[in-house]
N, C-alpha and C positions, 0 to 999 in steps of 0.2 A: 362643353364642347372642346375645351383645351386639354382634356385628358391628363390633368395634373400639372400642366405647365402654367406659366404666368398668363393670366388673361390679358394683361396689358403691361408693356414695358414700363418700368418705374419712372423713367425720365421722359416719357413720350411727349408730354405737354411742354417740356423745356425746349423741345426741338421745333416748335411751330414756326419760329422765325429764323431757323438755322439755314446755312447755305446748302447743306445736304444732311441726310439722315445719319451717316457715319463718317468718321474722319478718313477711313480707308479710301473713300471715293475721291478725295482730293490729295492723297499722299503721293509724293514723287515716285515714279515707277521703279527707280533703283531700290528704294526702301520697300516698296511692295514686293519686289523680287526676293529680297532677303527674307521677308516674312513668309512668302510662299515656299521658299526652299527649306526653311526651318520646319514648317508644317508638313511639307512633302516627306521629309525624313521621318517625322513622327508617323505619318500615314503608312509609309513603307514598313516601319517596325510593327505597326498594328496589323497590317496584312500578313506579315511574316508569321505572326503568332496566331491569327484568327481566321484566315481565309484559305481554305483548301482549293477554292476555285483559282485564286491568283497564285498560290503555291505551285499548282500544276502548270499554269500558264507561263509563269516565269521560268520554271524548270525546262519547259519545252522550248523556250527561247534561249536557254543557256545563260540567263542573267540572274544574278542574285539580288535580293532586296537591298542589301548593303551597298550595292553599286549605284543605286539611284539616290543621288544627293543634290542634284541640280536639275533645273528645267531641261537643259540640254541632254542630261542623262536619260530622260524619258524617251528620247529618240531611239534608244537601244531596244525598246520594247515593242511588241506587236500591238496593233489596235485591238480594242474590244468592240465587237460588232453586235448588232441587234439579234442576229441569228444565234449567236452564242448565248445571249441572255434568254432567248426563248427556249433553247435546248436545256439550259440550266433550270429554268422554271418547270419544264416538263419532267425533268429527272427527279426533282424534289419539291413538289408543291407545298405551300403556296408561294414561298419566297425564293426558291431556287438554291442551287449549290453555292451561289455567291453570297448567301446570307453570312455575315461575319460578326454577328452579335448573338448573345444568348437569347433564346426564345423569351425568357422572362423579362428581358429588357426592351422588347418590342412593344410599343404602346399604340401604334397606329399603322393602318394599311392604306396605301393609296394605289392608284393604277394609272398607267398611261392609256390614252384613248385607243391605241392599237390600230395601226394602219392596215395590218394584215393579221388575220387570225385572232386569237384571244388577246386581251390586254396584258401588259406586263404589270405584275403585282409587286409593289415596292414596300419594303418594311422601313419604319422609322423608330428610332429610339427617342427618348425625350430630348437629347442633345440634337439629334438630326432634325426633329420637328421645329425646335427653336431656331435652328440655322435656316430652315425654309422660311419661317416667319420673318426673320431678320432681313434676308435678301429681298423678299417680297415687299417689306416695308420700305426699303430703299427705293425700289422701283415705283411704288405708289407715290412716295414723297417726291421723287424726280418728276413724275407725271403731274404733280400739282395737288395731290390729296394731302390734307393736313389733319393733325390730331383735332378731334372735336367735330369733324365733318360727318354729316349724314351721307352715306354712300349707297346708292341704289345698285343692287347686285343684279346685273343683267346677263351674266354668264349662267349656264346651267347650274342648278344647285344639287345635282346628283352627288350623293354622299361620297362615292369612292373616287371620283375624278378630281383633278387638282384645281379646276376652276370653281368647285363647289365649296366644301368645308375649308380647305386650306386657304382660299382667298378670304373667306369670312374670318378665319383665325388671324390672318395677317393684318386685315383692317382693324380688328379688335386689338391686336398686339400693338399697333402704332397709335392707338387712341381714337380711332374712328368708330363710327356706329354703322354696322352693316345693316342695310334694309333688305331682309331676306325674302325677296319675291322670286327672283331667278327667271331665266328664259323659259323654264318649264311651265311657269304660270301664264305664259302667253303675253302678247302685246297689250291686250286689254287690261290685265291686272297690273302690269308694270307701269303703263301710262297713267292709270288711275292712282296708283301709289305715288307716282311722281307728282301728280297734280295735288294730292292731299298733303304729302309730306314736304315737298319742295326741297329735295336733297341738293347739296352743293355739287356733288360729283356722281358720275355714273361710271361703272366698270363693266365691260362686255366685249363681245366680238364686234369688229367694225361694221360688218354688213348688217348685223342685227340691230345695232344702235342706229344705223342709217335707216333701216326699216321702221324702227320706232318713231324716228323723226318724221318720216313721211306719213305715217298712219295717225299721228297725233290729232290733226284737225278732224278726221273722220271719227275717231274713237272718243275723244274728250272735248271736241269743239274748240280747241285752242291750239295755237302753234307751239311747237316744241320750244322755241326760243323764248316763250313767255312763261316757262315753268320754273325759272330761277336757277337752272343748272349753270355752273360756271366752268366745270372741268369734265372731260371725258377721257378715260384711260382705256385703251383697247389692246387686245392681243388675242392669241389663240388661232389666228388665221391671217393670211396676207390681206392687206387693205389699209391698215393704219399708215403704212409707208407709201401708199399709192396716192399721189397728190390729188387726183380727181375725187377719190373717195373721202380723203381727209377734208378737203375743202367743202364737200357737200355736207358732211357731218357738222362742220363748224358753222356753215351757213344755216342749216336747219335748226340747230340747237343754240346758236349764238355763243359758242364756247371756244376754248382752246382744247384741241384733241391731240394727245400724245400716245405713243406706242410703247409696248413692252414685249419682251420675248423670253421664253424659258422652255422648260420641258420637264415632265414628271421624273425622268431618270435622275436629274440633278437638283430639282427644286421647282417651285411654281414659276418664278420669274427671276432673272438675274441680269437682263439687259433692259435699259429704259431710257426714253427720251427726256431731256430737260425742256425748259421753256424755249430754247433756241430751235427745237424741232429740226435739228440738222443731223439726226442719226441717234441710235440707241447706244448709250454708254454701258460698258461692263461695270456693274456696281458690286459684284460679289467676288472681287479679286482675292480676298482673304479666305474664301471657301472653295474656289474653283480656279484651276490653272487652265488657260485657254491656249490652243495652238491652231494655226490656220493651215490646212492641207490643200495644196494645189493638186486637184484631181488628175490633171494631165500628166504632170511629172512625178506625182507621188511623193513630193518633197514638202517639208514644212517651210513656209515662207513668212516674212515679217508682216506685221500689221501696219502696212504703209498705205497711204491714200491711193485708192483705186484698186488695191489688191482684191482678188476674189478667190474664194475657196470654201471648203467645208470645215465647220467648226468641230474641233476635237477637244474633249473635256476630261480633266482629271479632278476628282473630288479630293479635297484635303480637309481632314477633320471629320470625315464621314464614318459612321459606325456600322449600321445595319446592312445597307445595300450599296457598298462603295463601288466606284467605277474608276478604272485607270485607262487613259487614252481611248475614251469612248467616242466612236464615230456617231455624231448626232444626226447626220443627214441634212442639217441646215446649211444651205449654200448662201454665203453672205458676201457683201461688198463693203470694204472699208471706206468710210467717208471722211476720215481724218483722225488726228491724234490729239488735237487741242480743242478747247471750247471756252467761251467766255464765262461759263458757269463755274469753271475751275476744276471740274472732274477730269481725272487723268486717264481713266480707262478709254481704250479705243472706241470710236464711234462707228457703228455699222448700220446697214439695213439688210433685211433678209430678202434675198432674191427669190428663193423657193426651196423646195426640198430636192436633194440630190436623187432620191428615189422617185420623184415625179418628173425629173428632167427627161426630155425627149431630144433625140438628135435628128433634125430634119435637114436633109441634104447637106450633112456635115456640120450644121450649126446647132449649138446647144440652145434649146428653147424650154423655158419654164412657163407653166400655166399662169403664174402670177404676172409674168411680163405681158402675156396676151391680155389678161384682165386689166392691166394698167392702160393698154391701148383702147380696149372696149369702153372702159370707164371714162376716158377722155372724149368719147363720142356721144355722151349724154347731152341732150335729150333724144338724139336719134336712136340710141339704145337705152335700156333700163339698167345697164351695167351687169346684166346676167349673161353668162355664156357657158358653153360646154365644149370641151375639146373631145373630138371623136378619134380615139386612137384605134383605127380599124386596120391594124397591122400587128404582126407578131413582135414581141419585145419592145424596145424603146427607140428603135431606129427605123426611119423610112426615107426613101429617095423620092417619094411622091409628094403631092401637096397635102398639107395638114388641114383637116376639116375642122372647122369651128362653127358651132351653132350659136347665134347671137339673137337675143330677143329684141324686137323693135320696141322703142320707147314711146311714151305718150306724145312726144313732140316730133315723131318721125314723119317725114314727108310722104305723101301718098305714093304708093307704088304704081308705076306705069302699067296701064292695061295692055296686055299683048294684043297686037293687031291681027 
């Protein structure tokens, strides 16, 4: 499965009782910045030699690669947006004009889920893939997964998408044992595997893990909290950061539930909560430079408590499918810059997707914010809802229609007289 890479990091079991997976997570930010800028200069030199896509893009902006020596120098460059990546992929399938490694060095293909049209296909060299495993291992470790753990795989195990093989590879790399059932196997197989194997951890999408917990008595005749699970790591959709959903998962399973965030364009996961559950730390600061874009002003703003904006990412050390100033579409809120765990990366929660954002009577509204409110109304609702955008574009001056399913504990509706 690891295509010639190490199955397991050599010192994985030495880290079982460590404060964090890698020292970079607790390194002072001024030292992190120096490392980032050293790697940034190396990445620029690499792109200057290997990337026709960025050679053309830099030339169009009137900026030379040699000018980009600091994080602030990145501000001279235009953003890379998803439409450009889709156009690049269409122009030269399967990996696009932005492929910057030799074909013979590409060992793995992955894909984004693709919110519109075809998925984005992503090439990985051996170095790129190990970078993915390393960042994901840091996230799982922060979430409470440890070397030697049995980990029930409750994401989809579809081979091409990042929650499938790359998650299994990362768990294996960090010394865990992936229990490869997958959401594709359905709630029945997952719960029966959980009852048989009694894994310490589950990884999956929050709403599906919640569903499993609710179905356990019906399918296996036992409560989820009696199956021996201690940790749940969730990601892939909003929910893990919504208090009502998290609390319900923890109640059903008798666990601590922590959230992670990433994206196929840069890796599987690179933001993760620690035991404090007070926001997701950036744990991949030696592989990714982050910027925070204020969408209203168009300016880059500091990662200060309460700041909100869109995440901008620049890969450093990436070979096959590198990205510079990539607009992720993830709209986040900064929850602080310090934590008792010692990690120095800023803490965030994902508010929603900027491409999902609606403007209702002049106010920015994210579906995840509506879901948070609906989830707080359980058992009057079952936490399922649908936003009906019955208007052109993303803006309306009318009322926003939301369909909400009544829950099992809902009060009877009054009969019309």
